[in-house]
C-alpha positions as a Markdown table, in Angstrom:
| # | Residue | x | y | z |
|---|---|---|---|---|
| 1 | Met | -66.7 | 4.3 | -2.8 |
| 2 | Leu | -64.6 | 7.5 | -3.1 |
| 3 | Lys | -62.8 | 6.5 | 0.3 |
| 4 | Lys | -62.0 | 3.1 | -1.3 |
| 5 | Arg | -60.6 | 4.6 | -4.5 |
| 6 | Ile | -58.5 | 7.1 | -2.6 |
| 7 | Cys | -56.9 | 4.4 | -0.5 |
| 8 | Gln | -56.4 | 2.3 | -3.8 |
| 9 | Gly | -54.7 | 5.4 | -5.3 |
| 10 | Leu | -52.4 | 6.0 | -2.4 |
| 11 | Ser | -51.6 | 2.2 | -2.3 |
| 12 | Ala | -50.6 | 2.3 | -5.9 |
| 13 | Ala | -48.7 | 5.4 | -5.5 |
| 14 | Ala | -46.8 | 4.0 | -2.5 |
| 15 | Leu | -46.0 | 1.0 | -4.5 |
| 16 | Ala | -44.7 | 2.7 | -7.5 |
| 17 | Leu | -42.5 | 4.9 | -5.2 |
| 18 | Ala | -41.1 | 1.9 | -3.6 |
| 19 | Val | -40.5 | 0.1 | -6.7 |
| 20 | Gly | -38.8 | 3.3 | -8.0 |
| 21 | Ala | -36.7 | 3.6 | -5.1 |
| 22 | Cys | -35.4 | 0.0 | -5.3 |
| 23 | Lys | -34.3 | 0.8 | -8.8 |
| 24 | Thr | -30.5 | 0.9 | -9.2 |
| 25 | Pro | -28.6 | 3.1 | -11.8 |
| 26 | Thr | -26.9 | 1.3 | -15.0 |
| 27 | Leu | -23.4 | 0.9 | -14.9 |
| 28 | Val | -20.8 | 0.2 | -17.6 |
| 29 | Gln | -18.6 | -2.5 | -15.9 |
| 30 | Lys | -15.3 | -3.8 | -17.2 |
| 31 | Thr | -14.4 | -7.3 | -17.1 |
| 32 | Glu | -10.6 | -8.1 | -16.6 |
| 33 | Asn | -8.6 | -9.9 | -19.3 |
| 34 | Arg | -6.9 | -12.9 | -17.9 |
| 35 | Thr | -5.3 | -14.2 | -21.2 |
| 36 | Ile | -1.5 | -14.5 | -21.2 |
| 37 | Ala | 1.0 | -15.4 | -23.8 |
| 38 | Gly | 1.8 | -19.0 | -24.3 |
| 39 | Ser | 5.5 | -18.9 | -24.0 |
| 40 | Tyr | 8.3 | -16.3 | -23.5 |
| 41 | Ala | 10.1 | -15.0 | -26.4 |
| 42 | Gly | 13.1 | -17.3 | -27.5 |
| 43 | Thr | 12.1 | -20.1 | -25.4 |
| 44 | Thr | 10.1 | -23.3 | -25.5 |
| 45 | Ala | 7.0 | -23.8 | -23.5 |
| 46 | Asp | 7.5 | -26.3 | -20.7 |
| 47 | Ser | 5.4 | -26.2 | -17.6 |
| 48 | Thr | 7.2 | -29.0 | -15.8 |
| 49 | Ser | 10.4 | -27.0 | -14.8 |
| 50 | Asn | 10.0 | -23.5 | -13.3 |
| 51 | Val | 12.9 | -22.1 | -11.0 |
| 52 | Gly | 10.4 | -19.9 | -9.5 |
| 53 | Lys | 8.9 | -22.7 | -7.6 |
| 54 | Leu | 12.2 | -23.5 | -5.8 |
| 55 | Arg | 12.5 | -22.4 | -2.3 |
| 56 | Trp | 15.1 | -19.7 | -1.8 |
| 57 | Arg | 17.3 | -22.1 | 0.5 |
| 58 | Glu | 17.4 | -24.2 | -2.7 |
| 59 | Phe | 18.2 | -21.4 | -5.1 |
| 60 | Phe | 20.9 | -19.7 | -2.9 |
| 61 | Thr | 23.8 | -22.0 | -1.7 |
| 62 | Asp | 26.2 | -19.6 | -0.1 |
| 63 | Pro | 25.9 | -20.1 | 3.7 |
| 64 | Asn | 27.0 | -16.4 | 4.4 |
| 65 | Leu | 24.0 | -15.2 | 2.0 |
| 66 | Val | 21.6 | -17.9 | 3.6 |
| 67 | Ala | 22.4 | -16.5 | 7.0 |
| 68 | Leu | 21.8 | -12.8 | 5.9 |
| 69 | Ile | 18.3 | -13.8 | 4.4 |
| 70 | Asp | 17.5 | -15.9 | 7.5 |
| 71 | Thr | 18.2 | -12.9 | 9.8 |
| 72 | Ala | 16.4 | -10.4 | 7.5 |
| 73 | Leu | 13.2 | -12.4 | 7.5 |
| 74 | Gln | 13.2 | -12.1 | 11.4 |
| 75 | Arg | 14.3 | -8.5 | 11.7 |
| 76 | Asn | 13.6 | -6.4 | 8.6 |
| 77 | Gln | 11.4 | -3.4 | 9.6 |
| 78 | Glu | 9.6 | -3.2 | 6.3 |
| 79 | Leu | 8.5 | -6.8 | 6.8 |
| 80 | Asn | 7.4 | -6.5 | 10.3 |
| 81 | Ile | 5.4 | -3.3 | 9.2 |
| 82 | Thr | 3.5 | -5.4 | 6.5 |
| 83 | Gln | 3.0 | -8.1 | 9.2 |
| 84 | Gln | 1.1 | -5.5 | 11.2 |
| 85 | Glu | -0.9 | -4.7 | 8.1 |
| 86 | Ile | -1.9 | -8.3 | 8.0 |
| 87 | Glu | -3.1 | -8.2 | 11.5 |
| 88 | Ile | -5.2 | -5.0 | 10.6 |
| 89 | Ala | -6.8 | -6.8 | 8.0 |
| 90 | Arg | -7.6 | -9.8 | 10.0 |
| 91 | Gln | -9.3 | -7.5 | 12.6 |
| 92 | Glu | -11.2 | -5.8 | 9.9 |
| 93 | Val | -12.7 | -9.3 | 9.1 |
| 94 | Arg | -13.7 | -9.9 | 12.6 |
| 95 | Ala | -15.4 | -6.4 | 12.8 |
| 96 | Arg | -17.5 | -7.2 | 9.6 |
| 97 | Lys | -18.3 | -10.6 | 10.7 |
| 98 | Gly | -19.9 | -9.0 | 13.9 |
| 99 | Glu | -21.9 | -6.5 | 11.8 |
| 100 | Tyr | -24.4 | -9.1 | 10.7 |
| 101 | Leu | -24.9 | -10.6 | 14.0 |
| 102 | Pro | -27.3 | -9.3 | 16.6 |
| 103 | Thr | -25.9 | -7.0 | 19.1 |
| 104 | Val | -26.9 | -7.8 | 22.7 |
| 105 | Gly | -26.0 | -5.9 | 25.8 |
| 106 | Leu | -27.0 | -5.2 | 29.5 |
| 107 | Gly | -27.8 | -1.9 | 30.9 |
| 108 | Ala | -29.2 | -0.1 | 33.7 |
| 109 | Gln | -30.7 | 3.6 | 33.9 |
| 110 | Ala | -31.6 | 6.0 | 36.5 |
| 111 | Ala | -33.3 | 9.4 | 35.7 |
| 112 | Ala | -35.2 | 12.2 | 37.4 |
| 113 | Asp | -38.0 | 14.3 | 35.7 |
| 114 | Arg | -40.3 | 17.0 | 36.9 |
| 115 | Val | -42.7 | 18.7 | 34.6 |
| 116 | Gly | -44.8 | 21.6 | 35.0 |
| 117 | Arg | -48.2 | 21.1 | 37.0 |
| 118 | Tyr | -49.9 | 23.2 | 34.3 |
| 119 | Thr | -48.9 | 21.1 | 31.3 |
| 120 | Ile | -50.6 | 18.2 | 29.8 |
| 121 | Gln | -48.0 | 15.6 | 31.0 |
| 122 | Gly | -48.0 | 17.3 | 34.5 |
| 123 | Ala | -51.9 | 17.2 | 34.8 |
| 124 | Thr | -52.0 | 13.5 | 33.7 |
| 125 | Glu | -49.8 | 12.5 | 36.1 |
| 126 | Glu | -51.2 | 14.1 | 39.1 |
| 127 | Asn | -54.7 | 12.4 | 38.2 |
| 128 | Ile | -53.2 | 9.0 | 37.9 |
| 129 | Asp | -53.2 | 6.6 | 40.9 |
| 130 | Ile | -50.4 | 4.3 | 40.3 |
| 131 | Arg | -50.9 | 2.0 | 43.2 |
| 132 | Pro | -52.7 | 2.2 | 46.5 |
| 133 | Arg | -50.6 | 3.4 | 49.3 |
| 134 | Gln | -47.8 | 4.1 | 46.8 |
| 135 | Arg | -47.1 | 7.9 | 46.6 |
| 136 | Thr | -45.8 | 9.2 | 43.5 |
| 137 | Pro | -42.5 | 10.9 | 43.9 |
| 138 | Asp | -41.8 | 14.5 | 43.0 |
| 139 | Pro | -39.7 | 14.9 | 41.1 |
| 140 | Leu | -40.7 | 11.8 | 39.2 |
| 141 | Thr | -37.8 | 9.2 | 39.3 |
| 142 | Asn | -37.3 | 6.2 | 36.8 |
| 143 | Phe | -35.2 | 3.3 | 37.4 |
| 144 | Gln | -34.6 | 0.7 | 34.7 |
| 145 | Val | -32.4 | -2.6 | 34.1 |
| 146 | Gly | -32.6 | -5.1 | 31.4 |
| 147 | Ala | -31.3 | -6.5 | 28.2 |
| 148 | Phe | -31.4 | -4.7 | 25.1 |
| 149 | Ala | -30.8 | -6.2 | 21.4 |
| 150 | Ser | -30.7 | -4.9 | 18.0 |
| 151 | Trp | -30.3 | -6.7 | 14.6 |
| 152 | Glu | -30.1 | -5.5 | 11.1 |
| 153 | Val | -31.6 | -8.6 | 9.0 |
| 154 | Asp | -29.1 | -9.2 | 6.2 |
| 155 | Ile | -31.9 | -9.6 | 3.4 |
| 156 | Trp | -29.8 | -8.6 | 0.5 |
| 157 | His | -26.5 | -10.1 | 1.9 |
| 158 | Lys | -24.9 | -6.6 | 2.1 |
| 159 | Leu | -23.2 | -7.2 | 5.4 |
| 160 | Arg | -22.1 | -10.8 | 4.5 |
| 161 | Asn | -20.6 | -9.4 | 1.1 |
| 162 | Ala | -18.9 | -6.6 | 3.1 |
| 163 | Lys | -17.2 | -9.4 | 5.4 |
| 164 | Lys | -16.3 | -11.4 | 2.2 |
| 165 | Ala | -14.7 | -8.4 | 0.6 |
| 166 | Ala | -12.6 | -7.8 | 4.0 |
| 167 | Asn | -11.6 | -11.4 | 3.8 |
| 168 | Tyr | -10.3 | -10.9 | 0.3 |
| 169 | Arg | -8.4 | -7.8 | 1.4 |
| 170 | Tyr | -6.9 | -9.9 | 4.3 |
| 171 | Leu | -5.6 | -12.4 | 1.6 |
| 172 | Ala | -4.3 | -9.4 | -0.4 |
| 173 | Ser | -2.3 | -8.2 | 2.6 |
| 174 | Val | -0.8 | -11.7 | 3.0 |
| 175 | Glu | 0.2 | -11.6 | -0.6 |
| 176 | Gly | 1.5 | -8.1 | -0.2 |
| 177 | Arg | 3.8 | -9.6 | 2.6 |
| 178 | Asn | 5.0 | -12.4 | 0.3 |
| 179 | Phe | 5.7 | -9.8 | -2.4 |
| 180 | Thr | 7.9 | -7.9 | 0.2 |
| 181 | Val | 9.6 | -11.2 | 1.2 |
| 182 | Thr | 10.5 | -11.8 | -2.6 |
| 183 | Asn | 11.9 | -8.4 | -3.1 |
| 184 | Leu | 13.8 | -8.4 | 0.1 |
| 185 | Val | 15.5 | -11.8 | -0.5 |
| 186 | Ala | 16.3 | -10.6 | -4.1 |
| 187 | Glu | 17.7 | -7.1 | -3.0 |
| 188 | Ile | 19.9 | -8.8 | -0.2 |
| 189 | Ala | 21.4 | -11.3 | -2.9 |
| 190 | Thr | 22.1 | -8.6 | -5.4 |
| 191 | Ser | 23.8 | -6.4 | -2.7 |
| 192 | Tyr | 25.7 | -9.4 | -1.4 |
| 193 | Tyr | 27.1 | -10.2 | -5.0 |
| 194 | Glu | 27.8 | -6.5 | -5.5 |
| 195 | Leu | 29.8 | -6.5 | -2.1 |
| 196 | Leu | 31.8 | -9.4 | -3.5 |
| 197 | Ala | 32.4 | -7.8 | -6.7 |
| 198 | Leu | 33.7 | -4.6 | -5.1 |
| 199 | Asp | 36.0 | -6.6 | -2.8 |
| 200 | Asn | 37.6 | -8.3 | -5.8 |
| 201 | Gln | 37.9 | -4.8 | -7.6 |
| 202 | Leu | 39.6 | -3.5 | -4.6 |
| 203 | Ala | 42.1 | -6.3 | -4.6 |
| 204 | Ile | 42.8 | -5.9 | -8.4 |
| 205 | Leu | 43.5 | -2.2 | -7.7 |
| 206 | Gln | 45.9 | -3.1 | -5.0 |
| 207 | Gln | 47.7 | -5.6 | -7.3 |
| 208 | Asn | 47.8 | -2.9 | -10.1 |
| 209 | Ile | 49.3 | -0.3 | -7.6 |
| 210 | Ala | 52.0 | -2.7 | -6.8 |
| 211 | Ile | 52.7 | -3.4 | -10.4 |
| 212 | Gln | 52.6 | 0.3 | -11.2 |
| 213 | Arg | 55.0 | 1.1 | -8.5 |
| 214 | Asn | 57.4 | -1.3 | -9.7 |
| 215 | Ala | 57.1 | 0.1 | -13.2 |
| 216 | Leu | 57.6 | 3.5 | -11.7 |
| 217 | Asn | 60.9 | 2.4 | -9.9 |
| 218 | Ala | 62.1 | 1.2 | -13.0 |
| 219 | Val | 61.4 | 4.4 | -15.0 |
| 220 | Arg | 63.3 | 6.3 | -12.3 |
| 221 | Leu | 66.2 | 4.0 | -12.8 |
| 222 | Gln | 66.1 | 4.6 | -16.5 |
| 223 | Lys | 66.0 | 8.2 | -16.0 |
| 224 | Glu | 69.1 | 8.1 | -14.0 |
| 225 | Ala | 70.7 | 6.1 | -16.7 |
| 226 | Ala | 69.5 | 9.0 | -18.9 |
| 227 | Arg | 67.3 | 6.7 | -21.0 |
| 228 | Val | 64.1 | 8.5 | -20.3 |
| 229 | Thr | 63.2 | 11.9 | -19.2 |
| 230 | Glu | 61.3 | 13.3 | -16.2 |
| 231 | Leu | 58.2 | 13.4 | -18.2 |
| 232 | Ala | 57.9 | 9.8 | -18.3 |
| 233 | Val | 58.8 | 9.5 | -14.5 |
| 234 | Gln | 56.0 | 12.1 | -13.9 |
| 235 | Arg | 53.4 | 10.1 | -16.1 |
| 236 | Phe | 54.1 | 7.0 | -14.2 |
| 237 | Glu | 53.9 | 8.9 | -11.0 |
| 238 | Ala | 50.4 | 10.3 | -12.0 |
| 239 | Gln | 49.2 | 6.7 | -13.0 |
| 240 | Val | 50.1 | 5.3 | -9.5 |
| 241 | Gln | 48.3 | 8.3 | -7.8 |
| 242 | Asn | 45.2 | 7.9 | -9.9 |
| 243 | Thr | 45.0 | 4.2 | -9.3 |
| 244 | Ser | 45.6 | 5.0 | -5.6 |
| 245 | Ser | 42.7 | 7.3 | -5.4 |
| 246 | Arg | 40.1 | 4.9 | -7.1 |
| 247 | Gln | 40.8 | 2.5 | -4.2 |
| 248 | Tyr | 39.3 | 4.9 | -1.7 |
| 249 | Leu | 36.2 | 5.2 | -3.8 |
| 250 | Ile | 35.8 | 1.5 | -4.0 |
| 251 | Gln | 36.3 | 1.3 | -0.2 |
| 252 | Gln | 33.5 | 3.9 | 0.2 |
| 253 | Arg | 31.3 | 2.0 | -2.0 |
| 254 | Ile | 32.0 | -1.3 | 0.0 |
| 255 | Val | 30.9 | 0.7 | 3.3 |
| 256 | Glu | 27.8 | 1.7 | 1.6 |
| 257 | Thr | 26.9 | -1.6 | 0.5 |
| 258 | Glu | 27.6 | -3.2 | 3.6 |
| 259 | Asn | 25.4 | -0.7 | 5.4 |
| 260 | Arg | 22.5 | -1.3 | 2.7 |
| 261 | Ile | 22.7 | -4.9 | 3.7 |
| 262 | Asn | 22.8 | -4.3 | 7.5 |
| 263 | Phe | 19.9 | -1.9 | 7.1 |
| 264 | Leu | 17.9 | -4.7 | 5.2 |
| 265 | Val | 19.0 | -7.1 | 8.0 |
| 266 | Gly | 17.6 | -4.8 | 10.4 |
| 267 | Arg | 20.9 | -4.0 | 12.5 |
| 268 | Tyr | 23.3 | -1.2 | 12.9 |
| 269 | Pro | 26.4 | -1.0 | 10.9 |
| 270 | Gln | 28.8 | -4.0 | 11.1 |
| 271 | Pro | 31.0 | -6.1 | 9.0 |
| 272 | Val | 29.2 | -8.3 | 6.7 |
| 273 | Val | 30.7 | -11.9 | 6.8 |
| 274 | Arg | 31.7 | -13.0 | 3.3 |
| 275 | Asn | 34.3 | -15.0 | 1.4 |
| 276 | Asp | 35.3 | -12.8 | -1.7 |
| 277 | Ala | 37.5 | -15.5 | -2.9 |
| 278 | Thr | 34.6 | -17.6 | -4.0 |
| 279 | Phe | 33.3 | -15.0 | -6.3 |
| 280 | Asn | 35.3 | -15.9 | -9.4 |
| 281 | Asp | 34.1 | -19.5 | -8.9 |
| 282 | Leu | 30.5 | -18.5 | -8.7 |
| 283 | Val | 28.5 | -19.7 | -12.0 |
| 284 | Pro | 25.1 | -18.0 | -12.8 |
| 285 | Arg | 22.3 | -20.6 | -12.2 |
| 286 | Val | 20.7 | -22.0 | -15.2 |
| 287 | Val | 17.1 | -20.7 | -15.2 |
| 288 | Gln | 14.1 | -22.5 | -16.5 |
| 289 | Thr | 11.2 | -20.1 | -16.8 |
| 290 | Gly | 8.3 | -22.6 | -17.3 |
| 291 | Val | 5.3 | -21.1 | -19.1 |
| 292 | Pro | 3.8 | -17.5 | -18.5 |
| 293 | Ala | 0.4 | -18.9 | -17.1 |
| 294 | Gln | 2.5 | -20.1 | -14.1 |
| 295 | Leu | 3.1 | -16.4 | -13.1 |
| 296 | Leu | -0.7 | -16.1 | -12.2 |
| 297 | Gln | 0.1 | -18.6 | -9.3 |
| 298 | Asn | 3.7 | -17.8 | -8.5 |
| 299 | Arg | 3.9 | -14.1 | -8.4 |
| 300 | Pro | 2.6 | -12.7 | -5.1 |
| 301 | Asp | 1.9 | -9.3 | -6.7 |
| 302 | Ile | -0.5 | -10.8 | -9.1 |
| 303 | Arg | -2.2 | -12.8 | -6.4 |
| 304 | Gln | -2.5 | -9.6 | -4.5 |
| 305 | Ala | -4.2 | -7.8 | -7.5 |
| 306 | Glu | -6.5 | -10.6 | -8.1 |
| 307 | Gln | -7.7 | -10.3 | -4.3 |
| 308 | Asn | -8.1 | -6.8 | -4.5 |
| 309 | Leu | -10.0 | -7.2 | -7.6 |
| 310 | Ala | -12.4 | -9.7 | -6.0 |
| 311 | Ala | -12.8 | -7.4 | -3.1 |
| 312 | Ala | -13.6 | -4.3 | -5.3 |
| 313 | Lys | -16.4 | -6.4 | -7.2 |
| 314 | Leu | -18.1 | -7.2 | -3.8 |
| 315 | Asp | -17.9 | -3.5 | -3.0 |
| 316 | Val | -20.1 | -2.8 | -6.0 |
| 317 | Thr | -22.6 | -5.4 | -4.8 |
| 318 | Val | -22.7 | -3.9 | -1.2 |
| 319 | Ala | -23.2 | -0.3 | -2.6 |
| 320 | Arg | -26.1 | -1.6 | -4.8 |
| 321 | Ala | -27.7 | -3.0 | -1.7 |
| 322 | Asn | -28.2 | 0.4 | -0.3 |
| 323 | Phe | -30.8 | 1.0 | -2.9 |
| 324 | Tyr | -33.0 | -1.7 | -1.1 |
| 325 | Pro | -35.1 | -1.7 | 1.8 |
| 326 | Arg | -33.3 | -2.1 | 5.3 |
| 327 | Leu | -35.1 | -4.1 | 8.0 |
| 328 | Asp | -33.9 | -3.4 | 11.5 |
| 329 | Ile | -35.3 | -5.3 | 14.6 |
| 330 | Ser | -34.9 | -4.1 | 18.1 |
| 331 | Ala | -36.0 | -5.7 | 21.5 |
| 332 | Ala | -35.7 | -5.1 | 25.1 |
| 333 | Ala | -36.6 | -7.1 | 28.2 |
| 334 | Gly | -36.1 | -6.0 | 31.9 |
| 335 | Phe | -37.8 | -4.1 | 34.6 |
| 336 | Gln | -38.8 | -0.3 | 35.1 |
| 337 | Ala | -40.2 | 1.4 | 38.2 |
| 338 | Phe | -40.1 | 4.9 | 39.8 |
| 339 | Arg | -38.6 | 3.3 | 43.0 |
| 340 | Pro | -35.8 | 0.9 | 43.0 |
| 341 | Gly | -37.7 | -1.4 | 45.5 |
| 342 | Leu | -40.5 | -1.7 | 42.9 |
| 343 | Leu | -38.2 | -3.2 | 40.3 |
| 344 | Val | -38.7 | -6.7 | 41.7 |
| 345 | Asn | -42.5 | -6.5 | 41.4 |
| 346 | Ala | -43.5 | -8.5 | 38.6 |
| 347 | Pro | -45.4 | -8.4 | 36.4 |
| 348 | Glu | -46.2 | -4.7 | 37.1 |
| 349 | Ser | -42.7 | -3.6 | 36.6 |
| 350 | Met | -41.6 | -5.9 | 33.6 |
| 351 | Leu | -40.5 | -4.2 | 30.5 |
| 352 | Leu | -40.9 | -5.9 | 27.2 |
| 353 | Ser | -40.6 | -4.4 | 23.7 |
| 354 | Leu | -40.2 | -5.7 | 20.3 |
| 355 | Ala | -40.1 | -3.5 | 17.2 |
| 356 | Gly | -39.2 | -3.8 | 13.3 |
| 357 | Asp | -38.4 | -1.0 | 11.2 |
| 358 | Leu | -38.4 | -1.3 | 7.2 |
| 359 | Ala | -37.3 | 1.6 | 5.3 |
| 360 | Ala | -35.9 | 2.2 | 1.9 |
| 361 | Pro | -34.6 | 5.5 | 0.3 |
| 362 | Leu | -37.0 | 7.4 | -1.6 |
| 363 | Ile | -36.0 | 10.9 | -2.2 |
| 364 | Asn | -32.5 | 12.4 | -2.6 |
| 365 | Arg | -30.5 | 9.5 | -3.2 |
| 366 | Asn | -27.5 | 11.3 | -4.7 |
| 367 | Gly | -25.4 | 10.2 | -1.8 |
| 368 | Ile | -26.1 | 6.4 | -2.3 |
| 369 | Lys | -25.6 | 6.8 | -6.1 |
| 370 | Ala | -22.2 | 8.6 | -5.4 |
| 371 | Leu | -21.1 | 5.7 | -3.4 |
| 372 | Tyr | -22.3 | 3.3 | -5.9 |
| 373 | Tyr | -20.4 | 4.9 | -8.8 |
| 374 | Ser | -17.3 | 5.3 | -6.6 |
| 375 | Ala | -17.4 | 1.6 | -5.9 |
| 376 | Asn | -17.8 | 0.8 | -9.6 |
| 377 | Ala | -14.9 | 3.2 | -10.5 |
| 378 | Arg | -12.6 | 1.3 | -8.0 |
| 379 | Gln | -13.6 | -1.9 | -9.4 |
| 380 | Thr | -12.7 | -0.6 | -12.8 |
| 381 | Gln | -9.5 | 0.8 | -11.5 |
| 382 | Ala | -8.6 | -2.8 | -9.8 |
| 383 | Val | -9.2 | -4.4 | -13.4 |
| 384 | Tyr | -6.6 | -2.2 | -14.9 |
| 385 | Asp | -4.4 | -2.7 | -12.0 |
| 386 | Tyr | -4.8 | -6.5 | -12.3 |
| 387 | Glu | -4.0 | -6.4 | -16.0 |
| 388 | Arg | -1.1 | -4.0 | -15.6 |
| 389 | Thr | 0.3 | -6.4 | -12.9 |
| 390 | Ile | 0.4 | -9.2 | -15.3 |
| 391 | Leu | 1.8 | -7.4 | -18.3 |
| 392 | Asn | 4.7 | -6.0 | -16.0 |
| 393 | Ala | 5.5 | -9.5 | -14.7 |
| 394 | Tyr | 5.8 | -11.0 | -18.3 |
| 395 | Ile | 7.9 | -8.1 | -19.6 |
| 396 | Glu | 10.0 | -8.4 | -16.5 |
| 397 | Val | 10.8 | -12.2 | -17.1 |
| 398 | Ala | 11.2 | -11.4 | -20.8 |
| 399 | Asn | 13.8 | -8.6 | -20.2 |
| 400 | Gln | 15.8 | -10.6 | -17.7 |
| 401 | Met | 16.1 | -13.7 | -19.8 |
| 402 | Ala | 17.4 | -11.5 | -22.6 |
| 403 | Asn | 19.8 | -10.0 | -20.1 |
| 404 | Ile | 21.2 | -13.4 | -19.2 |
| 405 | Ser | 21.8 | -14.3 | -22.7 |
| 406 | Asn | 23.4 | -11.0 | -23.7 |
| 407 | Leu | 25.7 | -10.9 | -20.5 |
| 408 | Gln | 26.7 | -14.4 | -21.2 |
| 409 | Asn | 28.0 | -13.4 | -24.7 |
| 410 | Ser | 29.4 | -10.1 | -23.3 |
| 411 | Tyr | 31.3 | -12.0 | -20.5 |
| 412 | Glu | 33.0 | -14.3 | -23.0 |
| 413 | Ala | 34.2 | -11.5 | -25.2 |
| 414 | Lys | 35.4 | -9.6 | -22.0 |
| 415 | Ala | 37.3 | -12.5 | -20.7 |
| 416 | Arg | 39.1 | -12.7 | -24.2 |
| 417 | Glu | 40.0 | -9.1 | -23.9 |
| 418 | Val | 41.4 | -9.4 | -20.5 |
| 419 | Gln | 43.4 | -12.3 | -21.5 |
| 420 | Ala | 44.8 | -10.2 | -24.6 |
| 421 | Leu | 45.7 | -7.3 | -22.4 |
| 422 | Asn | 47.5 | -9.4 | -19.8 |
| 423 | Gln | 49.8 | -10.5 | -22.6 |
| 424 | Ser | 49.9 | -6.9 | -24.1 |
| 425 | Ile | 51.3 | -5.7 | -20.5 |
| 426 | Asn | 54.1 | -8.2 | -20.7 |
| 427 | Ile | 55.0 | -7.5 | -24.2 |
| 428 | Ser | 54.8 | -3.7 | -23.8 |
| 429 | Thr | 57.0 | -3.6 | -20.8 |
| 430 | Ser | 59.6 | -5.9 | -22.6 |
| 431 | Leu | 59.6 | -3.5 | -25.6 |
| 432 | Phe | 60.1 | -0.5 | -23.2 |
| 433 | Asn | 62.9 | -2.0 | -21.3 |
| 434 | Ser | 64.7 | -2.7 | -24.6 |
| 435 | Ala | 63.8 | 0.8 | -25.8 |
| 436 | Arg | 61.7 | -0.6 | -28.6 |
| 437 | Ala | 58.5 | 1.0 | -27.2 |
| 438 | Asp | 57.4 | 4.5 | -26.0 |
| 439 | Tyr | 56.6 | 4.5 | -22.1 |
| 440 | Thr | 53.0 | 5.9 | -23.2 |
| 441 | Glu | 52.2 | 2.4 | -24.8 |
| 442 | Val | 53.0 | 0.9 | -21.2 |
| 443 | Leu | 50.7 | 3.3 | -19.6 |
| 444 | Phe | 47.9 | 2.9 | -22.0 |
| 445 | Thr | 48.2 | -0.9 | -21.8 |
| 446 | Gln | 48.1 | -0.9 | -18.1 |
| 447 | Arg | 45.1 | 1.3 | -18.1 |
| 448 | Asp | 43.3 | -0.5 | -20.4 |
| 449 | Ala | 44.0 | -3.8 | -18.9 |
| 450 | Leu | 42.8 | -2.3 | -15.4 |
| 451 | Glu | 39.6 | -1.1 | -17.0 |
| 452 | Ser | 39.0 | -4.5 | -18.8 |
| 453 | Lys | 39.3 | -6.6 | -15.4 |
| 454 | Phe | 37.1 | -4.2 | -13.8 |
| 455 | Asp | 34.5 | -4.7 | -16.5 |
| 456 | Leu | 34.9 | -8.5 | -16.3 |
| 457 | Ile | 34.0 | -8.4 | -12.6 |
| 458 | Glu | 31.2 | -5.9 | -13.2 |
| 459 | Thr | 29.7 | -8.2 | -16.0 |
| 460 | Lys | 30.1 | -11.4 | -13.8 |
| 461 | Met | 28.1 | -9.5 | -11.2 |
| 462 | Gln | 25.6 | -8.6 | -13.6 |
| 463 | Gln | 25.1 | -12.1 | -14.6 |
| 464 | Leu | 24.7 | -13.1 | -11.1 |
| 465 | Asn | 22.0 | -10.4 | -10.3 |
| 466 | Ala | 20.2 | -11.1 | -13.6 |
| 467 | Ser | 19.8 | -14.8 | -12.5 |
| 468 | Val | 18.5 | -13.5 | -9.0 |
| 469 | Asn | 16.2 | -11.1 | -11.0 |
| 470 | Val | 14.7 | -13.9 | -13.2 |
| 471 | Tyr | 14.0 | -15.9 | -9.9 |
| 472 | Arg | 12.3 | -12.8 | -8.4 |
| 473 | Ala | 10.3 | -12.1 | -11.6 |
| 474 | Leu | 9.1 | -15.6 | -11.8 |
| 475 | Gly | 7.7 | -15.4 | -8.2 |
| 476 | Gly | 10.4 | -17.1 | -6.3 |
| 477 | Gly | 12.0 | -16.3 | -2.9 |
| 478 | Trp | 8.6 | -15.9 | -0.7 |
| 479 | Lys | 8.1 | -19.7 | -0.1 |
């Protein structure tokens, strides 16, 4: 009776310990907020038109720019690096898939062992007659050949969830490459438009240098006629030299911009084919933004954050399964004998084994808890990253749309300023020639006209880049 009670008590204690071992700590988990504004500020919601859905070949029509983007998508080094990250993630999926399948291998073994005669094992071997007329070798050898298998039974779907998490990370790496393509296309386009703008600014400088040299010659003639002093000549000379020095700065910027494009395209420095005469004819594209909810599908970085979040949630599930019992099954089949010639003697030399191992963590589970809490912290981090990515995407679109509107107003005002200053140059020159205006008025008018033309080209470039940035912000460029 006492023995029965002791067994019952031990059984109850073991059951309680087993239940306690499977109990998981309580976590405070954060759920992502997927809500997004219904429309962008200052626009009407229209889900039927969204420029972000256009392919980049439809958005960009300049054949030189299209050729640059085509080359970059083949040779850009950063893009090639992200392609290898995709391959790494794909192989991780294969590795995770193999973990929940049985492992089977073939093997052969040869060993020799000599134990002391006056030991338990030695005395036992000496008194065993293994087979009539078969003398036991000394030292004792062992030959073995067969198949061996092991398998962790995925009771709690820990291994399958780990494979799913790896698959989500593979999809995230694909979206990461798409996001790289989006940024690459936008960066090449903005650099290309900057290059066209610099070409036009250099042309304006050279035109102004010619105009200023003519004015300088006219002033020298007036000095010889005693109508102006040497001061006027030196002021005009200084203006010519100032403008001349600026053209070298522009030329340096052209070289750097060309090389930046060459780097993005993945080639060594060479001239970038372009037609700068078309810059003044370029008109910023009219942009339709659609509705903000479309960002969730169009933006690769949002899709990447979403895949990483799904993987992080599965990581928590995998970490939780470490608290539960684990079942391992191992098996072997083959032949074993102390002489190679005896391996074929069946059934005496046959080797068969089958074992199952069920174990659960019981004491000192701090390591498992730490992994569990870390997985939950990474999942919470992924939630914040997902929400931050959505918010950043919305703000980027809103900022660029406001930028397009303000730049349009600025360009119109700047164009009127250029027109007025061009007329002022002719007026001030005529007045100076008729001695009705001071030479400083001519200098200031020429300087202001030059700056206004520079600003007009700069504003146009910003307009073109703003349309590119909206296209990128809406998720365009990777298709």
